[in-house]
Steps between C-alpha positions, in 0.01 A plus 500: 500500500426862526588722221797713572453875532755694308752649736504886518765672700356722782463868417683719749370847595776742421529880522418688183787576272689803633382431858229643720445876549669666792292516821446863603581527868617860531275749691276703269408828670146635441443788264531833673229746400579771755811603679504573872489875438193482274320275751562743787410801284172332396420421865563860607290637212204267565513570876509876442202489262311270741560733795381796295178321404453386862542858625240636257256218581550540876432873468175431314393233751567737790300776328210257445512386864487862621203566273315190625571591863373852438183366337442264793551782749252717312230234462530350850282759678233461230498123543477532879210745465318264260555210739359705789199612294420141404539396866247764608267405211506136614425607857202698368383196297533283812295750703230522232487120475468473877215752494326301224543165679389621842216736398233259634673445837338719767741722696792447263710804415781477245844512663372415849397191691125547540546872564807467724826634353760227461792728593386715791828677571556635148350820362217449253691630198796259549548240227561155642672282241313171476672165516575321173199267498265776606622722217426227241177387668271630226726453198527198277703200611755537217605847618552369851690189389719700263631716785475263798831322445685773313805481730543132416549576128843658536 
């Protein structure tokens, strides 16, 4: 026969002596650091200071824009003149290159087609602006390629 296990009464789980603590269920409002008046006063003060700083900065920005516009207006004619001078220099280089290339061709005159003027109805001292490829005919390929598709870059 099996040996008998001594009988122990079951241990019941009971509340601690004096009972459990009370369960807090009342609403606990958050701590209030500022009142409504101080919040509105702070907002008004910060907005006023911000508007003052904005006004001073906007005045400076406007002054800088006027200065830049004035500088651009002053330098624009100089840049146009430099562009025109370089254009005429390139036309001269093209003419000199044509003279060098065609010096051994009998009857060839620079700026004509075998002695015949290309534009017969224009006075001799009129500048005829060459087409794009003709202007870059005697320059290096990189200069031509750099400006050929310029409108496609923007």
